[in-house]
TIGU-990969 format. One record per residue: residue in three letters; x, y, z of N, C-alpha, C, CB in turn. Coordinates in steps of 0.1 Angstrom, whole numbers, padded with zeros to 4 digits, always signed. Glycine has a CB too. Example, Ala and Ser with C-alpha at 12.3 -4.5 7.8 and 13.67 -1.06 7.14 Angstrom:
BEGIN
Ala+0132-0057+0078+0123-0045+0078+0132-0033+0078+0113-0045+0090
Ser+0128-0022+0071+0137-0011+0071+0129+0000+0079+0141-0006+0057
***
This chain:
BEGIN
Unk-0089+1115+0210-0099+1118+0220-0104+1105+0226-0111+1125+0213
Unk-0105+1104+0239-0110+1092+0246-0124+1094+0249-0102+1089+0259
Unk-0133+1085+0245-0147+1086+0247-0151+1086+0262-0155+1075+0240
Unk-0160+1094+0266-0165+1095+0280-0176+1085+0282-0170+1109+0283
Unk-0180+1078+0272-0191+1069+0272-0186+1056+0279-0197+1065+0258
Unk-0193+1051+0290-0188+1040+0298-0191+1026+0292-0194+1041+0311
Unk-0201+1026+0283-0205+1013+0277-0193+1008+0268-0217+1015+0268
Unk-0193+0995+0267-0182+0988+0259-0186+0988+0245-0180+0974+0264
Unk-0199+0987+0242-0203+0987+0228-0213+0998+0225-0211+0973+0226
Unk-0214+1001+0212-0222+1012+0207-0237+1010+0209-0219+1015+0192
Unk-0244+1021+0208-0259+1020+0208-0263+1019+0193-0265+1032+0215
Unk-0269+1008+0189-0272+1007+0175-0284+1015+0170-0275+0992+0172
Unk-0291+1022+0180-0302+1030+0176-0297+1045+0173-0312+1031+0187
Unk-0284+1047+0174-0279+1060+0170-0276+1059+0155-0266+1064+0178
Unk-0275+1070+0148-0272+1070+0134-0259+1064+0131-0273+1084+0128
Unk-0249+1068+0140-0235+1063+0138-0235+1048+0140-0226+1070+0148
Unk-0241+1043+0151-0241+1029+0155-0248+1020+0144-0248+1027+0168
Unk-0259+1025+0139-0266+1017+0129-0258+1016+0116-0280+1024+0126
Unk-0252+1027+0112-0245+1026+0099-0231+1019+0101-0243+1040+0094
Unk-0226+1020+0113-0213+1013+0116-0215+0998+0115-0208+1016+0130
Unk-0227+0993+0120-0230+0979+0120-0234+0974+0106-0240+0975+0129
Unk-0242+0982+0099-0249+0977+0087-0246+0984+0074-0264+0977+0089
Unk-0239+0995+0076-0237+1004+0064-0223+1005+0058-0242+1017+0067
Unk-0214+0997+0063-0200+0998+0058-0197+0986+0049-0190+0999+0070
Unk-0190+0988+0039-0186+0978+0029-0179+0966+0036-0177+0984+0018
Unk-0170+0970+0045-0162+0959+0051-0171+0950+0060-0151+0965+0060
Unk-0183+0955+0064-0191+0948+0074-0204+0943+0067-0194+0956+0086
Unk-0205+0943+0054-0218+0941+0048-0223+0927+0050-0217+0944+0033
Unk-0214+0918+0054-0219+0904+0057-0229+0904+0068-0207+0895+0061
Unk-0228+0914+0077-0237+0915+0088-0251+0919+0083-0233+0926+0098
Unk-0252+0928+0074-0265+0932+0068-0271+0921+0060-0263+0945+0059
Unk-0262+0914+0052-0267+0903+0044-0274+0892+0053-0256+0896+0036
Unk-0267+0889+0064-0272+0879+0073-0285+0883+0080-0261+0875+0084
Unk-0286+0896+0084-0298+0901+0090-0309+0901+0080-0295+0916+0095
Unk-0307+0906+0068-0318+0907+0059-0323+0893+0055-0313+0915+0046
Unk-0314+0884+0054-0318+0870+0049-0328+0863+0059-0306+0861+0047
Unk-0328+0868+0072-0337+0863+0082-0351+0868+0079-0333+0867+0096
Unk-0352+0879+0071-0365+0885+0068-0371+0881+0055-0364+0900+0069
Unk-0362+0877+0046-0366+0875+0032-0371+0860+0029-0355+0878+0023
Unk-0380+0858+0019-0384+0845+0015-0372+0838+0008-0396+0846+0006
Unk-0373+0825+0007-0362+0817+0001-0358+0821-0013-0366+0802+0001
Unk-0368+0825-0021-0365+0829-0035-0358+0843-0036-0378+0829-0043
Unk-0358+0850-0025-0351+0863-0025-0339+0864-0016-0361+0874-0022
Unk-0334+0853-0012-0322+0853-0003-0310+0860-0010-0318+0839+0001
Unk-0302+0867-0003-0291+0875-0008-0278+0868-0007-0290+0889-0001
Unk-0271+0867-0018-0257+0861-0018-0247+0872-0018-0256+0851-0029
Unk-0250+0883-0025-0240+0894-0026-0249+0907-0026-0232+0893-0039
Unk-0243+0917-0020-0250+0930-0018-0242+0941-0022-0254+0931-0003
Unk-0248+0951-0028-0241+0963-0033-0248+0975-0027-0241+0964-0049
Unk-0240+0984-0021-0245+0996-0015-0246+1006-0026-0236+1002-0004
Unk-0257+1014-0025-0259+1025-0034-0260+1038-0027-0273+1023-0042
Unk-0260+1049-0034-0261+1062-0028-0274+1063-0021-0260+1074-0039
Unk-0273+1069-0008-0285+1070+0000-0294+1082-0004-0282+1071+0014
Unk-0289+1091-0012-0297+1102-0016-0303+1100-0030-0289+1116-0016
Unk-0316+1099-0031-0322+1096-0043-0329+1109-0049-0332+1085-0042
Unk-0326+1113-0061-0333+1125-0067-0344+1120-0075-0322+1133-0075
Unk-0355+1128-0075-0366+1124-0083-0364+1129-0098-0379+1131-0078
Unk-0373+1126-0106-0371+1129-0121-0372+1144-0124-0382+1121-0129
Unk-0378+1152-0115-0379+1166-0117-0371+1174-0107-0394+1171-0118
Unk-0364+1184-0111-0357+1192-0101-0365+1198-0090-0349+1203-0108
Unk-0378+1201-0093-0386+1207-0083-0392+1197-0073-0398+1215-0090
Unk-0391+1184-0077-0396+1174-0068-0387+1172-0056-0398+1160-0075
Unk-0394+1167-0045-0386+1165-0033-0377+1153-0034-0396+1162-0021
Unk-0365+1154-0028-0356+1143-0028-0357+1135-0015-0341+1148-0030
Unk-0353+1123-0015-0354+1114-0004-0340+1110+0001-0363+1102-0006
Unk-0338+1109+0014-0325+1104+0019-0328+1093+0028-0318+1116+0026
Unk-0323+1081+0024-0325+1069+0032-0313+1066+0041-0328+1057+0022
Unk-0315+1058+0051-0304+1054+0059-0294+1045+0051-0308+1047+0072
Unk-0300+1034+0045-0292+1025+0037-0301+1022+0024-0289+1012+0044
Unk-0294+1022+0013-0300+1018+0000-0291+1008-0006-0303+1030-0009
Unk-0296+0996-0009-0287+0986-0015-0295+0977-0025-0281+0977-0004
Unk-0287+0969-0032-0292+0960-0042-0285+0947-0042-0291+0967-0056
Unk-0293+0936-0044-0287+0922-0043-0282+0919-0057-0298+0912-0039
Unk-0275+0907-0057-0269+0903-0070-0280+0900-0080-0260+0890-0068
Unk-0292+0897-0076-0303+0895-0085-0310+0907-0089-0313+0885-0078
Unk-0306+0919-0084-0312+0931-0088-0323+0936-0079-0317+0930-0102
Unk-0326+0928-0068-0336+0932-0059-0332+0945-0051-0340+0920-0049
Unk-0342+0953-0049-0339+0966-0042-0343+0966-0028-0346+0978-0050
Unk-0334+0973-0019-0337+0973-0005-0335+0987+0001-0328+0963+0002
Unk-0344+0992+0008-0343+1004+0016-0343+0999+0030-0354+1015+0013
Unk-0333+1002+0038-0332+0998+0052-0331+1010+0060-0320+0988+0054
Unk-0340+1012+0069-0340+1025+0077-0341+1022+0092-0352+1033+0073
Unk-0336+1031+0100-0337+1031+0114-0346+1043+0117-0323+1032+0122
Unk-0357+1041+0124-0366+1052+0128-0366+1053+0143-0380+1050+0122
Unk-0362+1064+0149-0361+1066+0163-0373+1071+0170-0349+1075+0166
Unk-0382+1078+0162-0393+1084+0169-0405+1085+0159-0390+1099+0173
Unk-0417+1085+0164-0429+1086+0156-0429+1099+0148-0441+1085+0165
Unk-0434+1098+0136-0435+1110+0127-0449+1111+0122-0425+1109+0116
Unk-0453+1123+0119-0466+1125+0113-0465+1119+0099-0469+1140+0112
Unk-0476+1112+0095-0477+1106+0082-0466+1096+0080-0477+1116+0071
Unk-0463+1088+0090-0452+1078+0089-0455+1068+0077-0451+1070+0102
Unk-0467+1063+0076-0471+1054+0065-0469+1060+0052-0485+1048+0067
Unk-0474+1073+0051-0472+1080+0038-0458+1081+0034-0479+1094+0039
Unk-0449+1084+0044-0435+1086+0041-0429+1073+0036-0428+1090+0054
Unk-0433+1062+0042-0428+1049+0038-0432+1045+0024-0434+1038+0048
Unk-0444+1048+0020-0449+1046+0006-0441+1055-0003-0464+1048+0005
Unk-0440+1068+0001-0432+1077-0008-0418+1073-0011-0432+1091-0001
Unk-0411+1068+0000-0398+1063-0002-0397+1051-0011-0391+1060+0011
Unk-0407+1043-0011-0408+1031-0019-0408+1034-0034-0419+1022-0015
Unk-0413+1046-0037-0415+1049-0051-0401+1051-0058-0423+1062-0053
Unk-0391+1055-0051-0378+1058-0057-0371+1045-0063-0369+1064-0046
Unk-0370+1034-0055-0364+1023-0062-0373+1017-0073-0360+1012-0051
Unk-0385+1020-0073-0394+1015-0084-0392+1024-0096-0409+1016-0079
Unk-0392+1037-0094-0390+1046-0106-0377+1045-0112-0394+1060-0102
Unk-0366+1042-0104-0353+1041-0110-0351+1030-0119-0343+1041-0098
Unk-0361+1021-0119-0360+1009-0129-0365+1012-0143-0368+0998-0123
Unk-0370+1025-0144-0375+1029-0158-0364+1027-0168-0379+1043-0157
Unk-0368+1021-0180-0358+1019-0191-0363+1027-0203-0357+1004-0194
Unk-0353+1032-0210-0356+1040-0222-0359+1030-0234-0344+1049-0226
Unk-0367+1035-0243-0370+1027-0254-0381+1017-0251-0358+1020-0260
Unk-0380+1006-0258-0390+0995-0256-0388+0989-0242-0389+0984-0267
Unk-0399+0988-0235-0398+0983-0221-0411+0977-0217-0394+0994-0211
Unk-0411+0965-0212-0424+0958-0209-0429+0961-0194-0422+0943-0210
Unk-0422+0970-0187-0426+0974-0173-0424+0963-0163-0441+0977-0173
Unk-0416+0953-0166-0413+0943-0156-0404+0949-0146-0407+0930-0162
Unk-0407+0947-0133-0400+0953-0122-0393+0943-0113-0409+0962-0113
Unk-0382+0947-0107-0375+0939-0097-0382+0941-0083-0360+0942-0096
Unk-0382+0931-0075-0388+0932-0061-0382+0944-0053-0387+0919-0053
Unk-0390+0951-0046-0385+0962-0037-0390+0958-0023-0391+0975-0042
Unk-0380+0959-0014-0383+0957+0001-0379+0970+0008-0375+0945+0006
Unk-0389+0975+0016-0386+0986+0025-0387+0981+0039-0397+0998+0023
Unk-0375+0981+0046-0374+0975+0059-0371+0986+0069-0363+0964+0059
Unk-0379+0987+0079-0377+0997+0089-0375+0991+0103-0389+1007+0089
Unk-0364+0994+0110-0362+0991+0124-0367+1002+0132-0347+0987+0126
Unk-0378+1000+0140-0384+1011+0147-0381+1010+0162-0400+1010+0145
Unk-0378+1022+0167-0376+1023+0182-0389+1028+0188-0364+1033+0185
Unk-0400+1026+0182-0413+1030+0187-0423+1020+0181-0416+1045+0183
Unk-0436+1022+0185-0446+1013+0179-0457+1022+0173-0453+1004+0190
Unk-0464+1017+0163-0476+1024+0158-0487+1013+0157-0473+1031+0144
Unk-0499+1018+0154-0511+1009+0155-0511+1001+0168-0511+0999+0142
Unk-0510+1008+0179-0508+1002+0192-0520+0993+0196-0506+1012+0202
Unk-0531+0995+0191-0543+0988+0195-0545+0975+0186-0555+0996+0193
Unk-0536+0973+0176-0537+0961+0168-0526+0951+0172-0536+0965+0153
Unk-0531+0940+0178-0521+0930+0182-0509+0935+0189-0518+0921+0170
Unk-0510+0941+0201-0499+0948+0207-0487+0939+0210-0504+0953+0220
Unk-0487+0926+0209-0476+0918+0211-0468+0915+0198-0480+0905+0218
Unk-0473+0918+0187-0467+0915+0174-0456+0926+0171-0477+0915+0163
Unk-0443+0921+0170-0432+0930+0168-0427+0930+0154-0421+0927+0177
Unk-0431+0920+0146-0427+0919+0132-0439+0920+0123-0419+0906+0129
Unk-0439+0929+0113-0451+0931+0105-0447+0931+0090-0459+0944+0109
Unk-0453+0923+0082-0451+0923+0067-0463+0929+0061-0448+0908+0062
Unk-0461+0937+0051-0473+0944+0044-0471+0943+0029-0474+0958+0049
Unk-0481+0938+0022-0481+0938+0008-0495+0943+0003-0478+0924+0002
Unk-0495+0946-0010-0508+0950-0016-0517+0938-0018-0505+0957-0030
Unk-0529+0939-0012-0539+0928-0013-0552+0933-0018-0541+0921+0001
Unk-0561+0924-0022-0574+0927-0027-0584+0925-0016-0578+0919-0039
Unk-0597+0927-0019-0608+0926-0009-0609+0912-0003-0621+0930-0015
Unk-0604+0902-0009-0604+0889-0004-0591+0886+0004-0606+0878-0015
Unk-0583+0896+0007-0571+0894+0014-0561+0886+0006-0573+0889+0028
Unk-0562+0885-0007-0552+0878-0015-0542+0888-0020-0560+0871-0027
Unk-0529+0883-0021-0519+0892-0025-0521+0895-0040-0505+0885-0023
Unk-0522+0908-0043-0524+0913-0056-0510+0915-0063-0532+0926-0057
Unk-0500+0920-0055-0487+0923-0060-0477+0920-0050-0486+0938-0064
Unk-0468+0910-0053-0459+0905-0043-0444+0911-0045-0458+0890-0044
Unk-0443+0921-0053-0429+0927-0055-0427+0939-0047-0428+0929-0070
Unk-0436+0943-0039-0434+0955-0031-0438+0951-0017-0443+0968-0035
Unk-0428+0950-0008-0430+0945+0006-0425+0955+0016-0424+0931+0008
Unk-0433+0959+0026-0429+0967+0037-0427+0957+0049-0439+0978+0040
Unk-0416+0959+0056-0413+0951+0068-0410+0960+0079-0402+0941+0065
Unk-0418+0960+0089-0416+0969+0101-0413+0960+0113-0429+0977+0104
Unk-0402+0964+0120-0397+0956+0132-0399+0966+0143-0382+0951+0130
Unk-0408+0963+0152-0412+0972+0163-0404+0968+0176-0427+0973+0166
Unk-0392+0973+0178-0383+0968+0188-0389+0969+0202-0370+0976+0187
Unk-0396+0980+0206-0402+0980+0220-0410+0968+0223-0410+0992+0222
Unk-0416+0961+0213-0424+0949+0215-0416+0936+0216-0435+0948+0205
Unk-0404+0937+0213-0396+0925+0214-0391+0924+0228-0384+0925+0203
Unk-0396+0914+0236-0393+0913+0250-0388+0899+0254-0405+0916+0258
Unk-0383+0892+0244-0378+0878+0248-0365+0879+0256-0375+0870+0235
Unk-0364+0870+0265-0352+0869+0273-0342+0860+0266-0355+0864+0287
Unk-0329+0860+0271-0319+0853+0264-0322+0838+0263-0306+0854+0271
Unk-0328+0832+0273-0331+0818+0273-0344+0815+0265-0333+0813+0287
Unk-0350+0825+0260-0363+0823+0252-0360+0824+0237-0373+0833+0256
Unk-0348+0827+0233-0344+0829+0219-0344+0815+0212-0331+0836+0217
Unk-0352+0814+0201-0353+0801+0194-0349+0802+0180-0368+0797+0195
Unk-0347+0813+0174-0343+0814+0160-0331+0824+0159-0355+0820+0151
Unk-0325+0823+0147-0314+0832+0144-0319+0847+0144-0307+0828+0131
Unk-0331+0849+0139-0336+0862+0139-0339+0867+0153-0349+0863+0131
Unk-0344+0859+0162-0345+0863+0176-0332+0868+0182-0350+0851+0184
Unk-0321+0861+0178-0308+0864+0183-0304+0878+0178-0297+0854+0180
Unk-0307+0881+0165-0304+0894+0160-0311+0905+0167-0307+0894+0145
Unk-0324+0903+0170-0331+0913+0177-0327+0915+0191-0346+0910+0176
Unk-0323+0904+0197-0318+0905+0211-0305+0913+0211-0316+0891+0217
Unk-0296+0909+0201-0283+0916+0200-0285+0931+0198-0275+0910+0188
Unk-0294+0935+0189-0296+0949+0186-0302+0956+0198-0306+0951+0174
Unk-0312+0950+0205-0319+0957+0216-0310+0959+0228-0331+0949+0220
Unk-0301+0949+0231-0293+0949+0243-0278+0952+0241-0294+0936+0250
Unk-0274+0955+0229-0260+0956+0226-0252+0966+0235-0258+0961+0211
Unk-0258+0978+0237-0251+0988+0245-0249+0983+0260-0260+1001+0245
Unk-0257+0974+0265-0256+0970+0279-0247+0958+0281-0270+0967+0284
Unk-0242+0952+0270-0234+0940+0271-0220+0944+0277-0232+0933+0258
Unk-0215+0935+0286-0201+0936+0290-0192+0926+0284-0200+0936+0306
Unk-0199+0914+0282-0192+0903+0275-0202+0897+0265-0187+0892+0285
Unk-0197+0888+0256-0206+0882+0247-0213+0870+0253-0198+0877+0234
Unk-0226+0870+0254-0233+0858+0259-0230+0846+0252-0248+0861+0260
Unk-0230+0834+0259-0227+0821+0252-0237+0819+0241-0228+0810+0262
Unk-0250+0823+0243-0260+0820+0232-0257+0828+0219-0274+0824+0238
Unk-0249+0838+0220-0245+0846+0208-0231+0843+0203-0247+0861+0211
Unk-0225+0832+0208-0212+0828+0204-0213+0821+0190-0205+0819+0214
Unk-0216+0829+0180-0216+0825+0166-0207+0834+0159-0230+0824+0160
Unk-0201+0830+0148-0192+0838+0140-0198+0851+0136-0188+0831+0127
Unk-0210+0852+0132-0216+0864+0127-0218+0874+0138-0230+0862+0120
Unk-0222+0869+0150-0223+0879+0161-0210+0883+0167-0232+0872+0172
Unk-0200+0874+0168-0187+0877+0172-0181+0888+0163-0178+0865+0173
Unk-0184+0887+0150-0179+0898+0141-0186+0911+0144-0182+0893+0127
Unk-0199+0910+0147-0207+0922+0150-0203+0929+0163-0222+0919+0151
Unk-0200+0920+0173-0194+0926+0186-0181+0933+0183-0193+0915+0196
Unk-0173+0927+0175-0160+0933+0173-0161+0947+0166-0151+0924+0164
Unk-0171+0948+0156-0173+0960+0149-0179+0971+0159-0183+0958+0137
Unk-0187+0966+0168-0194+0976+0177-0186+0980+0189-0206+0969+0182
Unk-0174+0974+0191-0166+0978+0203-0160+0992+0202-0155+0967+0206
Unk-0163+1000+0211-0159+1014+0210-0144+1016+0211-0166+1022+0221
Unk-0137+1007+0218-0123+1008+0220-0116+1007+0207-0118+0997+0230
Unk-0122+1001+0197-0116+0999+0184-0117+1012+0175-0122+0987+0177
Unk-0124+1022+0179-0126+1034+0171-0114+1043+0172-0139+1041+0175
Unk-0111+1050+0161-0101+1061+0163-0108+1073+0169-0095+1064+0148
Unk-0099+1083+0171-0104+1095+0179-0116+1102+0172-0093+1105+0181
Unk-0115+1103+0158-0126+1109+0151-0139+1101+0152-0122+1111+0136
Unk-0138+1088+0150-0150+1079+0151-0156+1080+0165-0146+1065+0148
Unk-0148+1081+0176-0153+1082+0189-0160+1095+0191-0142+1081+0199
Unk-0155+1106+0185-0161+1119+0186-0175+1119+0178-0152+1130+0181
Unk-0174+1113+0167-0187+1112+0159-0197+1104+0166-0184+1106+0145
Unk-0193+1093+0172-0203+1085+0179-0208+1093+0191-0196+1072+0184
Unk-0200+1100+0199-0205+1107+0210-0215+1118+0206-0193+1114+0217
Unk-0213+1124+0195-0222+1134+0190-0236+1127+0186-0217+1142+0178
Unk-0234+1116+0179-0246+1108+0175-0254+1103+0187-0243+1097+0166
Unk-0247+1099+0198-0253+1094+0210-0260+1105+0217-0243+1087+0219
Unk-0254+1117+0218-0260+1129+0224-0273+1132+0217-0250+1141+0224
Unk-0273+1132+0204-0285+1136+0197-0296+1125+0200-0282+1136+0182
Unk-0292+1113+0200-0302+1102+0203-0308+1104+0217-0296+1088+0202
Unk-0300+1106+0227-0304+1108+0241-0313+1120+0242-0293+1109+0250
Unk-0309+1131+0236-0318+1143+0236-0331+1141+0230-0311+1155+0229
Unk-0332+1134+0219-0344+1131+0212-0353+1122+0221-0342+1124+0199
Unk-0347+1111+0227-0354+1102+0236-0360+1110+0248-0345+1091+0240
Unk-0352+1119+0253-0356+1126+0265-0368+1135+0262-0344+1135+0271
Unk-0367+1142+0250-0378+1150+0246-0391+1142+0244-0375+1158+0233
Unk-0390+1130+0238-0401+1121+0236-0407+1117+0249-0397+1109+0227
Unk-0398+1113+0258-0403+1108+0271-0411+1119+0279-0391+1103+0280
Unk-0405+1131+0278-0412+1142+0285-0426+1145+0278-0404+1155+0284
Unk-0427+1144+0265-0439+1146+0258-0449+1136+0262-0437+1147+0243
Unk-0445+1123+0263-0454+1112+0267-0459+1114+0281-0446+1099+0265
Unk-0450+1118+0290-0453+1120+0304-0463+1131+0305-0441+1123+0312
Unk-0461+1142+0298-0470+1153+0298-0484+1149+0293-0465+1165+0290
Unk-0484+1141+0282-0496+1136+0276-0504+1128+0286-0494+1128+0264
Unk-0497+1119+0294-0504+1111+0304-0509+1119+0315-0494+1100+0309
Unk-0502+1129+0319-0507+1138+0330-0520+1146+0325-0496+1149+0334
Unk-0520+1150+0313-0531+1157+0307-0543+1148+0307-0528+1163+0293
Unk-0541+1135+0302-0552+1126+0301-0557+1123+0315-0547+1113+0295
Unk-0549+1122+0325-0553+1119+0339-0561+1130+0344-0541+1116+0348
Unk-0557+1143+0342-0564+1154+0346-0578+1155+0340-0557+1167+0343
Unk-0579+1152+0327-0592+1151+0320-0601+1141+0326-0590+1149+0305
Unk-0596+1130+0330-0604+1119+0336-0609+1123+0350-0597+1106+0337
Unk-0600+1130+0358-0604+1135+0371-0616+1146+0369-0592+1141+0378
Unk-0614+1155+0360-0624+1165+0357-0638+1158+0354-0620+1174+0346
Unk-0637+1148+0346-0649+1141+0342-0656+1135+0354-0646+1130+0331
Unk-0648+1129+0363-0653+1123+0376-0659+1133+0384-0642+1115+0383
Unk-0653+1145+0385-0659+1156+0393-0672+1160+0387-0649+1168+0394
Unk-0673+1161+0374-0685+1166+0367-0697+1156+0370-0683+1168+0352
Unk-0694+1143+0370-0704+1133+0372-0710+1134+0386-0698+1119+0370
Unk-0702+1138+0396-0707+1140+0410-0710+1127+0417-0719+1148+0409
Unk-0705+1116+0412-0708+1103+0419-0699+1101+0431-0707+1092+0409
Unk-0686+1104+0429-0676+1102+0439-0673+1116+0446-0664+1096+0433
Unk-0669+1115+0459-0664+1126+0466-0650+1130+0462-0665+1124+0481
Unk-0646+1142+0464-0632+1146+0461-0622+1136+0468-0629+1160+0465
Unk-0625+1132+0481-0616+1123+0487-0615+1109+0480-0621+1121+0502
Unk-0626+1104+0475-0627+1092+0468-0619+1093+0455-0641+1087+0466
Unk-0621+1104+0448-0614+1106+0435-0599+1107+0437-0619+1119+0428
Unk-0595+1114+0448-0580+1115+0451-0574+1101+0453-0578+1124+0464
Unk-0582+1092+0460-0577+1079+0463-0576+1071+0450-0585+1072+0473
Unk-0587+1072+0442-0588+1065+0430-0577+1068+0420-0602+1067+0423
Unk-0574+1081+0419-0563+1085+0409-0550+1087+0415-0568+1098+0402
Unk-0549+1084+0428-0536+1085+0435-0530+1099+0434-0526+1074+0430
Unk-0538+1109+0437-0533+1123+0437-0536+1129+0450-0539+1131+0425
Unk-0531+1141+0453-0533+1148+0465-0547+1154+0464-0523+1160+0467
Unk-0554+1154+0476-0568+1160+0477-0568+1174+0473-0573+1158+0491
Unk-0557+1182+0476-0557+1196+0473-0557+1198+0457-0544+1203+0479
Unk-0551+1189+0450-0551+1190+0435-0566+1188+0430-0542+1179+0429
Unk-0573+1179+0437-0587+1177+0433-0595+1190+0436-0593+1165+0440
Unk-0593+1196+0448-0600+1208+0452-0597+1219+0442-0597+1212+0466
Unk-0585+1220+0438-0581+1231+0428-0588+1229+0415-0566+1230+0426
Unk-0589+1217+0410-0596+1214+0397-0611+1217+0399-0594+1200+0393
Unk-0616+1213+0411-0631+1215+0413-0634+1230+0413-0635+1209+0426
Unk-0625+1238+0419-0628+1253+0420-0628+1259+0406-0618+1259+0428
Unk-0621+1253+0396-0620+1259+0383-0632+1255+0374-0607+1255+0376
Unk-0640+1246+0379-0651+1241+0370-0663+1250+0371-0655+1227+0375
***
C-alpha cells in the first residue's frame, strides 16, 4: 500500500509516530538522548530497558493503567514517558495515579527497608494547562515540597513539556534540548534536514521517521493513526471555537444590559453584524 500522505516524515504527535521514534528497541538511542536532556547529572541514562506498558495493580478489582512508554535505566530508575494530545478532566490526578505503579512495583517480600528508586513521569503535551501561570514557560518540573518551598522528596519528579508554548525559530536554538523540541514540533513539515540539525542523533531520527522506509502495513497503521489524530484535533478546534463564540456572545449581552453603548457601537466594538446585536437585544 502506498501512503496518500504527502509529508516526507511522520507526525510525532500520532501514537504511531511517537512510538516509532521513541518506543522501538532498535531506536532506543533516540529516547536515551532525549531523556538525558531532562535528567540531572546523577540520573543520566547509559542503558535503557523497555518494560510492558500495561501495569496491573495489586488487586484484580483495581483499575489498570496503560502507559505510552514504560522503561527502566541500568541503575534501576523508573520512567513513564507519555504523549498527551488533548486536555483531559483531572489530568493532574491521572498523572499522580500513574506514578503510583512504578512505585508500588518496587515492593519487596520479606525484610525491606522501603528504599525506593527514583521515578520520573515525563509527558509531552500537545496542549497547555495552568494557562494563567507563566504563559511562556514550556518546561515544568514538579516535586514534592514543604511550606518553605524546600524539596521534601526528590525521588518522584513530574516533567511536563508544553509544546504549544515552544516557539523558538531555528536560528534561536541554543541547546541540544531546544533542537529536540524543534525537531518534534516541525518534523512533519520538513522536506530536508536543516543544517542546524545535522548531528548523528537527529540524522538517525530523520531516517527512522521517513515514511518511504515503511512497509505497506506500517504505512497503513500510520495513516490510521494520523486520521485519528486529525479527527481529534479537529474536534478540539471546533470546541474551542464554539467556546470563544459563546464567551463573545455573553460579553455582548452584558454590554447590552449595561446600556452604556448603543447597538451600533457594540457591533463595532465586537466586530459583528448589527442585526446580530438586535437579535440578542430582542431576546433580553
